[in-house]
N, C-alpha and C positions, 0 to 999 in steps of 0.2 A: 905115365900117360897126358897127352897134351890135346887129347879131346874133351870137348865142355858141352853140358845139354846146351843143346838151340844151335850148333856149328851148323855151317853148310857144309858137306865131306861128298865127296868122290869114292864110290866104291870101285876097289882096286883088281878083286877076285871075285869068282864065283858066277851062278848065272845073271846076277844083276849088274855087271861089271859096267862100269861108264855111268850107271846113274849116278845124277845128283840128289843129293837128299838130305834132310835134315835130324839131328839125332835127337832123339826122345830120353834115353835113359844112359847111363854110363855107370858101368859096373867096375870100379876101381880095383876091388880086389880080385876079381877073373880075370882082369883085361880084357872084358868086352863091351860093347855096345849096341843099343837097340836103335835100329833106324826105321825110318818114317816109309814104309810099303817095301823093305827088303828083307827077305827070308820069312815070307808068309809060310806057315804051315796049317793045316788043319786037325782041329781036335774034335774028338768025338765024345758029347758030351748026354750022359743020361737024364732023364727026366727028373726034377726034381723041383722043391721049392723056388731057389733061387733060377732056376733055368725051368720053368714050365714046358716049354716044348721040346726040351734035349735037341739030336741034331749035330750038326756041325758048327764048330767058331772059327774063323780064321782069326790066327793070332802071330805076331812079329815077333820071330825068336832073334836072341842076341849072336851077334857076329863077333869075332875076335877085331880088337880096337888096329891088329897090324894093317887087316885088310881095309882102312879106309883111310883117306888123307885130307886135310881140312883144306879147303877154299878161300883163298885172300880176298875179303871182301873189295879191295882195292885196285890189285890187278886182274881178278876173276879168273884166278888159276889153280890147279892142285899144288899147294905147297907143303914143306916139313914147315915144322915149328922151332922157333927159337924163343930165348927171353934175355931180356934186356932190363937193368935197373938204373932208372933215372936218378938223375943228381940229387931230389929230394930224398931217394928210398923207395920210389913207386916200382912197384915190379910189373910189366909188361909181357905177353904173349905177342910174338914179332914174326912175320914172314919172312922167310930168307931168302927169298927170290926178288922182292920191291923194296925191304927193310920196314914195312909202313905197319903200324901197330894194329893187331887183331882187337884184345882185350885187356884189361887190365887183370893182374893177377891179386897180388896186395895194395895195400892203398901205401900212402906216403907215411913215412917214419915221423913221429911227434920227435921234436926238439927237446932234449931234458937241459933243464937251466940248471948247472951244479950250484950254485949260488942260494936257490932254494931248498936242494938236498941236503940232509942232515945226516 
């Protein structure tokens, strides 16, 4: 899954189709993402010490990550995400349309000096 927290995404299916929003949480095991202002449900809560008034709470539920697409910050279009490895060993997420770097996945590799290794 190539969607990360704080990415700007567009919703592809469902009642919120076409809405641009930010990713709040990513669940890699379940393959789901929680988005800001999308898939809001009402949860009825009983009175308790934690919630003295009770009533209804509005919660944002997770949706499948396949239902969203990352928006490239450079070309401002929904795009698929690729990976690119730089010559120094750093790995980047890349826009498939304009080939712009979106974010860094892993830092550059340190070169091992073989003369110091015993």
